[in-house]
PAZAPA-4460 file (N, C-alpha, C; in steps of 0.05 Angstrom, whole numbers, plus 32768, in hexadecimal, padded with zeros to 4 digits):
% residues 304
    n_x    n_y    n_z   ca_x   ca_y   ca_z    c_x    c_y    c_z   seq   type   mol
   8739   851A   87EA   8740   852D   87D5   875D   8536   87D8     1      X     A
   876A   8539   87C1   8786   8541   87C1   878A   855C   87CF     2      X     A
   8778   856E   87CA   877B   858A   87D5   877B   858A   87F3     3      X     A
   876F   8576   8800   876D   8575   881D   8784   8566   8829     4      X     A
   8796   855C   8819   87AC   854C   8824   87C4   855D   882C     5      X     A
   87C5   8576   8822   87DB   8587   8829   87D3   859B   883F     6      X     A
   87E5   859F   8852   87DF   85AF   8869   87DB   85CC   8861     7      X     A
   87EA   85D7   884E   87E7   85F3   8847   87CC   85F9   883A     8      X     A
   87C2   85E5   882B   87A7   85E9   881F   8791   85E6   8833     9      X     A
   8795   85D6   8847   8781   85D4   885D   877F   85F0   886B    10      X     A
   8796   85FC   8870   8796   8616   887C   878A   862B   886A    11      X     A
   8791   8629   8850   8787   863C   883C   8768   863B   883A    12      X     A
   875D   8623   883B   8740   861F   8838   8732   862A   8851    13      X     A
   873E   8626   8869   8732   8631   8881   8732   864F   8880    14      X     A
   8748   865B   8877   874A   8678   8875   8736   8682   8860    15      X     A
   8733   8673   884A   8720   867C   8835   8704   867D   883F    16      X     A
   86FC   8668   884F   86E1   8668   885A   86DC   8680   886D    17      X     A
   86F0   8686   887E   86ED   869C   8890   86EC   86B7   8882    18      X     A
   86FC   86B9   886D   86FB   86D2   885C   86E0   86D4   884E    19      X     A
   86D7   86BE   8843   86BD   86BF   8835   86A6   86C7   8847    20      X     A
   86A8   86C1   8861   8693   86C9   8874   8696   86E6   887C    21      X     A
   86AE   86EE   8884   86B1   8708   8890   86B0   871F   887D    22      X     A
   86BC   871C   8865   86BD   8732   8852   86A1   873C   884A    23      X     A
   868E   872B   8841   8673   8735   883B   8664   873E   8854    24      X     A
   866A   8732   886B   865B   8739   8883   8661   8756   888B    25      X     A
   8679   8760   8886   867F   877C   888A   8678   878D   8872    26      X     A
   867C   8781   885B   8678   8790   8842   865B   879A   883F    27      X     A
   8648   878B   884A   862C   8794   8846   8627   87AE   8854    28      X     A
   8634   87B3   886A   8631   87CD   8878   863F   87E3   8868    29      X     A
   8656   87DD   885D   8664   87F1   884D   8654   87F9   8834    30      X     A
   8648   87E5   8827   8637   87EA   8810   861F   87FC   8818    31      X     A
   8613   87F6   882E   85FC   8806   8837   8605   8823   883C    32      X     A
   861D   8827   8845   8627   8842   884C   8633   8850   8834    33      X     A
   8632   8843   881C   863F   884E   8804   865D   8851   8808    34      X     A
   8669   883E   8816   8686   883F   881B   8693   8825   8810    35      X     A
   868B   881E   87F8   8694   8804   87ED   86B2   8802   87EA    36      X     A
   86C0   8819   87E6   86DC   8818   87E2   86EC   881D   87FC    37      X     A
   86DF   881C   8813   86EE   8820   882C   8702   880A   8830    38      X     A
   86FA   87F1   8829   870C   87DB   882D   8726   87DE   881D    39      X     A
   8724   87EA   8805   873B   87EF   87F5   874E   8802   8802    40      X     A
   8743   8817   880E   8754   882B   881C   8761   881E   8835    41      X     A
   8752   880E   8844   875E   8801   885B   8774   87EE   8852    42      X     A
   8770   87E0   883B   8785   87CE   8831   879F   87DD   882B    43      X     A
   879D   87F5   8821   87B6   8805   881D   87C4   880B   8837    44      X     A
   87B4   8813   884B   87C0   8819   8865   87CC   8801   8872    45      X     A
   87BF   87EA   886F   87C8   87D1   887B   87E4   87C9   8871    46      X     A
   87EC   87D3   885A   8806   87CC   884F   881C   87D5   8862    47      X     A
   8818   87EC   886F   882B   87F6   8882   882E   87E2   8899    48      X     A
   8817   87D7   88A2   8818   87C3   88B7   8826   87AA   88AF    49      X     A
   8823   87A1   8896   8832   878A   888C   8850   878F   888D    50      X     A
   8858   87A6   8882   8874   87AE   8883   887F   87B0   889F    51      X     A
   886F   87BA   88B1   8878   87BC   88CD   887B   87A0   88D9    52      X     A
   886A   878D   88D2   886D   8772   88DC   8887   8766   88D3    53      X     A
   888F   876A   88BA   88A8   8760   88B0   88C0   876D   88BE    54      X     A
   88BD   8787   88C2   88D3   8796   88CF   88D8   878D   88EB    55      X     A
   88C2   8787   88FA   88C4   877F   8916   88C6   8760   8919    56      X     A
   88C6   8752   8902   88C8   8735   8903   88B1   8729   8914    57      X     A
   8899   8732   8910   8882   8728   891E   886C   8722   890A    58      X     A
   8855   8719   8914   883F   8712   8903   8834   872A   88F4    59      X     A
   8835   8729   88D9   882B   873F   88C9   880D   8743   88CC    60      X     A
   87FE   872E   88D2   87E1   8730   88D5   87DA   8742   88EC    61      X     A
   87E8   873F   8903   87E2   874F   891B   87EA   876C   8917    62      X     A
   8802   8771   890C   880B   878C   8908   87F9   879A   88F3    63      X     A
   87F1   878B   88DE   87DF   8796   88CA   87C4   879C   88D6    64      X     A
   87BB   878C   88E9   87A1   8791   88F6   87A3   87AB   8906    65      X     A
   87B8   87AF   8915   87BB   87C7   8925   87BC   87E0   8913    66      X     A
   87CC   87DF   88FE   87CF   87F6   88ED   87B6   87FC   88DE    67      X     A
   87A9   87E7   88D3   8790   87EB   88C4   8779   87F5   88D5    68      X     A
   8778   87EC   88EE   8764   87F6   8900   8768   8814   8905    69      X     A
   8781   881C   890A   8788   8838   890E   8781   8848   88F5    70      X     A
   8787   883D   88DE   8780   884B   88C5   8763   884D   88C0    71      X     A
   8754   8838   88C7   8736   8838   88C3   8729   884D   88D5    72      X     A
   8733   884E   88EE   8728   8862   8901   872E   887E   88F7    73      X     A
   8746   8882   88EC   874D   889C   88E1   873B   88A3   88C9    74      X     A
   8736   8890   88B8   8725   8894   88A1   8709   889C   88AA    75      X     A
   86FE   888E   88BE   86E3   8894   88C8   86E2   88B0   88D4    76      X     A
   86F7   88B8   88E3   86F7   88D2   88EF   86F9   88E8   88D9    77      X     A
   8709   88E3   88C4   870A   88F6   88AE   86EF   88F8   88A0    78      X     A
   86E2   88E1   889D   86C7   88E1   8890   86B3   88F1   88A1    79      X     A
   86B5   88EE   88BC   86A2   88FB   88CD   86A7   8919   88D1    80      X     A
   86C1   8921   88D2   86C8   893C   88D8   86D5   894B   88C2    81      X     A
   86DF   893C   88AD   86EC   894A   8897   86D9   895A   8887    82      X     A
   86E3   896F   887B   86D2   8980   886B   86DC   897F   884E    83      X     A
   86E2   8995   8843   86E8   8996   8826   8702   8987   881F    84      X     A
   8715   8985   8832   872F   8979   882B   8731   895D   8837    85      X     A
   871B   8951   883F   871B   8937   884A   8725   8922   8836    86      X     A
   871E   8925   881C   8726   8912   8808   8744   8912   8804    87      X     A
   8750   8929   8807   876D   892B   8805   877B   891D   881C    88      X     A
   8770   8920   8834   877B   8913   884B   8779   88F4   8848    89      X     A
   8763   88EA   883E   8760   88CE   8839   8774   88C4   8824    90      X     A
   8777   88D3   880F   878A   88CB   87FA   87A6   88C9   8805    91      X     A
   87AE   88DC   8816   87C9   88DB   8822   87CC   88C3   8834    92      X     A
   87B6   88BC   8843   87B6   88A5   8854   87BA   888B   8844    93      X     A
   87AB   8889   882F   87AC   8870   881E   87C8   886D   8812    94      X     A
   87D1   8882   8804   87EB   8880   87F7   8802   887E   880A    95      X     A
   87FF   888C   8821   8814   888A   8836   8816   886E   8841    96      X     A
   87FF   8861   8844   87FF   8845   884E   880D   8833   883B    97      X     A
   8808   8836   8821   8815   8825   880D   8833   882A   880C    98      X     A
   883B   8843   880C   8857   884A   880B   8865   8841   8824    99      X     A
   8858   8843   883B   8864   883A   8854   8869   881C   8854   100      X     A
   8856   880D   8849   8859   87F0   8848   8871   87E8   8837   101      X     A
   8873   87F4   8820   888A   87EE   880D   88A4   87F5   881A   102      X     A
   88A6   880C   8828   88BF   8815   8834   88C6   8803   884B   103      X     A
   88B4   87FD   885D   88BA   87ED   8875   88C2   87D1   886D   104      X     A
   88B5   87C5   885A   88BB   87A9   8853   88D6   87A7   8846   105      X     A
   88DF   87BC   8838   88FA   87BC   882D   890F   87C2   8841   106      X     A
   8908   87CE   8857   891B   87D3   886D   891E   87BA   887F   107      X     A
   890A   87A8   887E   890B   8791   888F   8920   877D   8886   108      X     A
   892D   876F   8899   8943   875D   8892   893B   8747   887E   109      X     A
   8922   873C   8882   8919   8726   8870   8903   872F   885D   110      X     A
   8900   8749   885A   88EA   8752   8849   88F3   8758   882D   111      X     A
   88DF   8758   881B   88E4   875F   87FE   88C9   8765   87F2   112      X     A
   88CA   8770   87DA   88B1   8776   87CC   88A2   875C   87C5   113      X     A
   88B2   8746   87C2   88A6   872D   87BD   8895   8723   87D5   114      X     A
   88A0   8728   87ED   8891   8721   8805   8877   8731   8807   115      X     A
   8878   874A   87FF   8861   875C   8801   884B   8753   87ED   116      X     A
   8853   8748   87D6   883F   8741   87C2   882D   872B   87CC   117      X     A
   8836   8719   87DE   8825   8704   87E8   880E   8710   87F8   118      X     A
   8812   8727   8804   87FD   8734   8813   87EC   8746   8801   119      X     A
   87F7   874F   87EC   87E8   8760   87D9   87D4   8751   87C9   120      X     A
   87DB   8738   87C1   87C9   8729   87AF   87C1   870E   87BB   121      X     A
   87CA   8707   87D3   87C3   86EE   87DF   87D6   86D7   87D7   122      X     A
   87D9   86C4   87E9   87EA   86AD   87E3   87E1   8696   87F4   123      X     A
   87DA   867F   87E7   87D1   8668   87F6   87E7   865A   8806   124      X     A
   87FE   8658   87FA   8814   8649   8806   8820   8656   881F   125      X     A
   881B   866F   8823   8827   867E   883A   8815   8680   8852   126      X     A
   87FE   8674   8851   87EC   8675   8869   87F6   8661   887E   127      X     A
   8800   866B   8894   880C   865B   88A9   87F8   8654   88BE   128      X     A
   87FE   8640   88CF   87EC   863A   88E6   87E7   8653   88F7   129      X     A
   87FB   8663   88FC   87F7   867B   890C   87E4   868F   88FE   130      X     A
   87E6   8690   88E3   87D3   86A1   88D4   87B7   8697   88D7   131      X     A
   87B3   867D   88D6   8798   8672   88D9   878C   8679   88F4   132      X     A
   879D   8677   8909   8794   867E   8924   878C   869C   8925   133      X     A
   879D   86AD   891B   8797   86CA   891B   877E   86D0   890B   134      X     A
   877C   86C4   88F3   8764   86C9   88E2   874B   86BF   88F0   135      X     A
   874C   86A8   88FD   8734   869E   890B   872B   86B0   8921   136      X     A
   873E   86BA   8931   8737   86CD   8947   872B   86E7   893C   137      X     A
   8737   86F2   8928   872D   870B   891C   8712   8707   890F   138      X     A
   870F   86F0   8901   86F5   86EA   88F4   86DF   86E7   8909   139      X     A
   86E5   86DB   8920   86D1   86D8   8935   86C8   86F3   893E   140      X     A
   86DA   8706   8941   86D3   8721   8949   86C1   872E   8934   141      X     A
   86C7   872B   891B   86B7   8737   8906   869B   872C   8906   142      X     A
   8698   8711   8908   867E   8705   8908   866D   870E   8920   143      X     A
   867A   870F   8937   866B   8718   894F   8660   8734   894C   144      X     A
   8671   8746   8941   8668   8761   893D   8652   8764   8928   145      X     A
   8657   8758   8910   8644   875C   88FA   862A   874E   88FE   146      X     A
   862A   8738   890D   8610   872A   8912   8604   8733   892C   147      X     A
   8613   8736   8941   8608   873E   895B   85FD   875A   895B   148      X     A
   8609   876C   894B   8600   8788   894B   85F4   8790   8930   149      X     A
   85E8   877C   8922   85DF   8781   8907   85C9   8797   8906   150      X     A
   85B7   8797   8919   85A1   87AB   8918   85AC   87C7   891C   151      X     A
   85BE   87CA   8930   85C9   87E5   8935   85DB   87EE   891D   152      X     A
   85EB   87DC   8913   85FC   87E3   88FC   85EC   87E9   88E3   153      X     A
   85D6   87DA   88DF   85C5   87E0   88C8   85B8   87FB   88CB   154      X     A
   85AF   8802   88E3   85A2   881C   88E7   85B5   8833   88E1   155      X     A
   85CE   8830   88EB   85E1   8846   88E7   85E9   8847   88C9   156      X     A
   85EB   8830   88BC   85F3   8830   88A0   85DE   883C   888E   157      X     A
   85C4   8839   8896   85AE   8843   8885   85AA   8861   8889   158      X     A
   85A9   886A   88A2   85A2   8886   88A7   85AE   888E   88C2   159      X     A
   85C5   889C   88C1   85D2   88A4   88DA   85C1   88B6   88EB   160      X     A
   85B3   88C9   88DF   85A3   88DC   88EE   858D   88CE   88FD   161      X     A
   857F   88BC   88EF   8569   88AD   88FC   8574   889C   8913   162      X     A
   858B   888F   890E   8597   887F   8923   859F   8890   893B   163      X     A
   85A9   88A8   8937   85B0   88B9   894D   8597   88C2   895C   164      X     A
   8581   88C7   894E   8568   88CF   895C   855E   88B9   896D   165      X     A
   8561   88A0   8964   8557   8889   8974   8569   8883   898C   166      X     A
   857F   8891   898E   8590   888D   89A6   85A8   887A   89A2   167      X     A
   85AD   8872   8989   85C4   8860   8984   85DE   8870   8985   168      X     A
   85F4   8864   8990   860E   8871   8990   861A   8871   8974   169      X     A
   8612   8884   8964   8619   8884   8947   8638   8885   8943   170      X     A
   8645   8896   8951   8662   8899   894D   8670   887F   8955   171      X     A
   8669   8873   896B   8676   885A   8973   8670   8844   895F   172      X     A
   8658   8842   8955   8651   882E   8941   8660   8832   8927   173      X     A
   8662   884B   891E   8672   8851   8906   868F   8848   8909   174      X     A
   869A   884E   8920   86B6   8845   8925   86B8   8827   8926   175      X     A
   86A4   881A   8931   86A4   87FD   8932   86A3   87F0   8917   176      X     A
   8693   87FC   8905   8692   87F2   88E9   86AE   87F6   88DC   177      X     A
   86BA   880C   88E1   86D5   8811   88D5   86E9   87FD   88E0   178      X     A
   86E9   87F8   88FA   86FC   87E5   8906   86F6   87C9   88FC   179      X     A
   86DD   87C1   88FA   86D7   87A7   88F0   86DF   87A3   88D3   180      X     A
   86DC   87B8   88C3   86E6   87B7   88A7   8704   87B4   88A6   181      X     A
   8712   87C2   88B8   872F   87BF   88B9   8738   87A3   88C0   182      X     A
   872A   8797   88D4   8731   877C   88DC   872C   8769   88C5   183      X     A
   8716   876D   88B7   870F   875C   88A0   8725   875D   888A   184      X     A
   8730   8774   8885   8745   8777   8871   875D   8765   8879   185      X     A
   8764   8765   8892   877B   8755   889A   8774   8737   889B   186      X     A
   875B   8731   889F   8753   8715   889E   8756   870B   8881   187      X     A
   874F   871B   886E   874E   8713   8852   8768   8715   8843   188      X     A
   877C   8723   884E   8793   872A   883E   87A4   8712   8836   189      X     A
   87A3   86FC   8846   87B4   86E5   8840   87A8   86D5   8829   190      X     A
   878D   86D7   8825   8780   86C7   8810   877B   86D8   87F7   191      X     A
   876E   86EF   87FB   8767   8700   87E4   877C   8715   87DD   192      X     A
   8789   871F   87F2   879D   8734   87EE   8791   8750   87F4   193      X     A
   87A3   8762   87FD   879A   877C   8806   878E   878D   87EF   194      X     A
   8797   8789   87D7   878E   8799   87C1   8773   878F   87B5   195      X     A
   876B   8777   87BD   8752   876C   87B2   873D   8766   87C7   196      X     A
   8744   876A   87E0   8731   8763   87F5   8717   8773   87F4   197      X     A
   8719   878C   87EB   8701   879D   87E9   86EC   8791   87D7   198      X     A
   86F5   8784   87C1   86E3   8777   87AE   86D3   8762   87BC   199      X     A
   86DF   8752   87CD   86D1   873C   87DB   86BE   8747   87F0   200      X     A
   86C2   875F   87F9   86B0   876C   880C   8698   8778   87FF   201      X     A
   869A   877D   87E5   8685   878B   87D7   8676   877A   87C2   202      X     A
   8685   876B   87B2   8678   875C   879C   8664   8747   87A5   203      X     A
   8669   8736   87B9   8655   8724   87C2   863B   8732   87CC   204      X     A
   863E   8748   87D9   8627   8758   87E2   8617   8762   87CB   205      X     A
   8625   876E   87B7   8618   8778   87A0   860A   8762   8790   206      X     A
   8616   874B   878F   860A   8734   8782   85F1   872B   8790   207      X     A
   85F2   8729   87AA   85DA   8721   87B9   85C3   8735   87B7   208      X     A
   85CA   874E   87B5   85B5   8762   87B4   85A5   8762   8799   209      X     A
   85B0   8754   8785   85A2   8752   876C   8588   8742   876F   210      X     A
   8587   872F   8781   856F   871E   8783   8563   871E   879F   211      X     A
   856C   872F   87B1   8560   8730   87CC   8556   874C   87D2   212      X     A
   8546   874D   87E7   853B   8768   87EE   8541   876E   880C   213      X     A
   853F   875B   881D   8543   8760   883A   8560   875F   8841   214      X     A
   8567   876D   8857   8582   876E   8860   858C   8753   8869   215      X     A
   857B   8745   8878   8584   872B   8883   858A   8717   886C   216      X     A
   8578   8716   8859   857C   8703   8842   8595   870B   8832   217      X     A
   8598   8725   882E   85B0   872E   8820   85C9   8727   882F   218      X     A
   85C9   872A   8849   85E0   8724   885A   85E7   8706   8857   219      X     A
   85D3   86F5   885A   85D8   86D8   8859   85E2   86D0   883E   220      X     A
   85D4   86D9   8829   85DC   86D1   880E   85F8   86DC   8806   221      X     A
   85FF   86F4   880F   8619   86FE   8808   862F   86EE   8816   222      X     A
   862A   86E5   882F   863D   86D4   883C   8640   86B9   882E   223      X     A
   8629   86AE   8825   862A   8695   8817   863A   8698   87FD   224      X     A
   8635   86AE   87EE   8644   86B3   87D6   8662   86B7   87DB   225      X     A
   8668   86C7   87F0   8684   86CC   87F7   8693   86B2   87FE   226      X     A
   8686   86A1   880E   8692   8687   8815   8696   8676   87FC   227      X     A
   8682   8675   87EB   8684   8664   87D3   869A   866D   87C0   228      X     A
   869C   8687   87BC   86B0   8691   87A8   86CC   868E   87B4   229      X     A
   86D0   8692   87CE   86EB   868F   87D9   86F4   8672   87D8   230      X     A
   86E2   865F   87DE   86E9   8643   87DB   86EE   863C   87BE   231      X     A
   86DD   8644   87AC   86E1   863E   8790   86FB   864A   8785   232      X     A
   8701   8663   878D   8719   866F   8784   8732   8662   8790   233      X     A
   8730   865A   87A9   8747   864C   87B5   874D   8631   87A8   234      X     A
   8738   8622   87A3   873B   8608   8796   8746   860C   877A   235      X     A
   873A   861F   876B   8744   8624   8750   8761   862D   8750   236      X     A
   8769   863D   8763   8784   8646   8765   8797   862F   8769   237      X     A
   878F   861B   8779   879F   8604   877F   87A4   85F3   8766   238      X     A
   878E   85EE   8757   8790   85DB   8741   879B   85E9   8727   239      X     A
   8796   8602   8724   879E   8610   870C   87B6   8622   870F   240      X     A
   87C1   8624   8728   87D8   8634   872E   87D5   8651   8724   241      X     A
   87BF   865D   872D   87B9   8679   8727   87B7   8688   8742   242      X     A
   87BA   86A2   8742   87B8   86B2   875B   879D   86AF   8768   243      X     A
   879C   86A9   8782   8782   86A5   878F   8771   86BD   8791   244      X     A
   877D   86D4   8798   876D   86ED   879B   875F   86F4   8781   245      X     A
   876D   86F5   876B   8761   86FD   8752   874C   86E9   8749   246      X     A
   8751   86CF   874E   873E   86BA   8747   8724   86BD   8756   247      X     A
   8727   86C2   8770   870F   86C5   8781   86FE   86DD   8778   248      X     A
   870B   86F3   8773   86FD   870B   876B   86EF   8708   8750   249      X     A
   86FC   86FB   873D   86F0   86F7   8723   86D8   86E4   8725   250      X     A
   86DA   86D0   8736   86C2   86BE   873A   86AB   86CD   8746   251      X     A
   86B2   86DE   875A   869D   86EE   8767   868F   8700   8752   252      X     A
   869E   870D   8741   8693   871E   872C   8681   870D   8719   253      X     A
   868A   86F5   8713   867A   86E3   8702   865F   86DD   870F   254      X     A
   865F   86D8   872A   8646   86D3   8738   8634   86EC   8737   255      X     A
   8640   8703   873A   8631   871C   8738   8623   871F   871C   256      X     A
   8632   8719   8707   8627   871B   86EC   860F   8708   86E9   257      X     A
   8612   86EF   86F2   85FD   86DB   86F0   85E4   86E4   86FF   258      X     A
   85E8   86ED   8718   85D0   86F5   8728   85C3   870E   871C   259      X     A
   85D3   871F   8711   85C8   8737   8704   85B6   872F   86EC   260      X     A
   85BF   871B   86DD   85B0   8711   86C6   8596   8704   86CF   261      X     A
   8596   86F8   86E7   857F   86EB   86F1   856B   86FE   86FF   262      X     A
   8574   8716   8706   8564   8728   8715   854B   8731   8706   263      X     A
   854E   8738   86ED   8538   8742   86DD   8522   872D   86D9   264      X     A
   8529   8714   86D1   8514   8700   86CF   8506   86FA   86E9   265      X     A
   8516   86FB   86FF   850A   86F7   8719   84F6   870D   8720   266      X     A
   84FD   8725   871A   84EB   873B   871F   84D1   8739   870F   267      X     A
   84D3   8730   86F5   84BC   872C   86E5   84AA   8716   86F0   268      X     A
   84B7   8700   86FA   84A7   86EA   8705   8498   86F4   871E   269      X     A
   84A5   8705   872E   8497   870F   8746   8480   8721   873E   270      X     A
   8484   8730   8728   846F   8742   871F   8457   8732   8715   271      X     A
   845C   871C   8706   8446   870B   86FD   8438   86FE   8714   272      X     A
   8447   86F5   8729   843A   86E9   8740   8429   86FD   874F   273      X     A
   8432   8716   8750   8422   872B   875D   8408   8730   874E   274      X     A
   840A   8732   8734   83F2   8737   8724   83DE   8720   8727   275      X     A
   83E9   8707   8727   83D7   86F0   872B   83CA   86F0   8746   276      X     A
   83D9   86F8   875B   83CE   86FA   8776   83B8   870F   8777   277      X     A
   83BD   8726   876A   83A9   873C   876A   8390   8733   875B   278      X     A
   8394   8725   8745   837C   871B   8736   836C   8708   8746   279      X     A
   8379   86F8   8758   836B   86E5   8768   8360   86F1   8781   280      X     A
   8365   870B   8785   835A   8718   879D   836B   8715   87B6   281      X     A
   8385   870E   87B2   8397   870B   87C9   839F   8726   87D3   282      X     A
   83A8   8728   87ED   83B1   8742   87F7   83C9   874C   87E7   283      X     A
   83CC   8766   87E7   83E1   8773   87D8   83FC   876F   87E7   284      X     A
   840B   875C   87DF   8425   8756   87EC   843B   8757   87D6   285      X     A
   8453   875A   87E1   846B   8759   87CF   846C   8770   87BB   286      X     A
   845C   8785   87BF   845B   879B   87AC   8477   87A8   87A8   287      X     A
   8487   87AA   87BE   84A1   87B6   87B9   84B2   87A8   87A4   288      X     A
   84AE   878D   87A2   84BE   877E   878E   84B7   8787   8772   289      X     A
   849E   8791   876E   8497   8799   8753   849F   87B6   874F   290      X     A
   849A   87C7   8764   84A0   87E3   8760   84BE   87E8   875C   291      X     A
   84CF   87D8   876B   84EC   87DC   8769   84F9   87C1   8765   292      X     A
   84FA   87B8   874C   8507   879E   8746   8524   879E   8751   293      X     A
   852D   8786   8758   8548   8783   8762   855D   878D   874F   294      X     A
   8558   878A   8735   856C   8792   8722   8570   87B0   8720   295      X     A
   855B   87C0   872A   855D   87DD   8728   8562   87EA   8742   296      X     A
   8565   87DB   8758   856A   87E8   8772   8586   87F2   8774   297      X     A
   8589   8808   8783   85A4   8811   8789   85B2   87FD   879B   298      X     A
   85CD   87FC   879B   85DB   87E7   87AA   85D4   87E5   87C7   299      X     A
   85CD   87FC   87D4   85C7   87FB   87F1   85AA   87F9   87F8   300      X     A
   8599   87F6   87E5   857C   87F7   87EB   8572   87DB   87F3   301      X     A
   8576   87D4   880D   856B   87BC   8818   855D   87C4   8832   302      X     A
   854B   87B3   883A   853C   87B9   8853   8540   87A2   8866   303      X     A
   853A   87A8   887F   853D   8793   8894   8527   877F   8891   304      X     A
***
């Protein structure tokens, strides 16, 4: 295939697969916690890290990772301890991160607003071998955390008080979710862009929830959707010369619309199967699928 003959597209496809896996893997916990827009806030803060990378003439991915992790931890502490003025503090953090990024990149010798735009909206041609290495290492960390600690993270995301009663280190787990989300933002910024990465963390999860009920199935399906849309968007961007980030997000939204349309007929089919089973004298199973159809569930209502 022509697309595999060029080195930059090989790197772009590898990055796209890693982004497609990591973004929904973290996003499912943010959706459960009703923090779907947290990735957007981290993306604003990460802009300062990108500008710092240009100013120091070093890898923008690593400086963005450090700054976004610090910002995510600050956001989590404000959420945990902030009171009536916590939203103001978060707003200043977000806008300060964006302003800092613009200022620093213009102070850098080789920086410009044009350079910043590749990080804001994604760029296939600028993914370097060093970027692929950094993205791979960061993605491995995200997968280890989201899969290895899925039970603990799910418990904290569902009910912090119950998790605390059971003896889980709630504060440490909350901070870990924030740090993992920050790392995911920097993983995705080269492909999707800082301003659109939050959509890839949320939309595949929301799409999967339309037709699934358990946490594990939702997790797996959202990762499959995320990987499929990032690959489809990357390939489309190459052949049609359109922005990769915007293309990926629009494809993801299209998948959400299709699965939403399928959710109601699927719920009716389950209801008919249940009535047939009851008429045949079968045990009462799958009742939750009838009582709460997938199309009517709140975004975070999934079970283990």
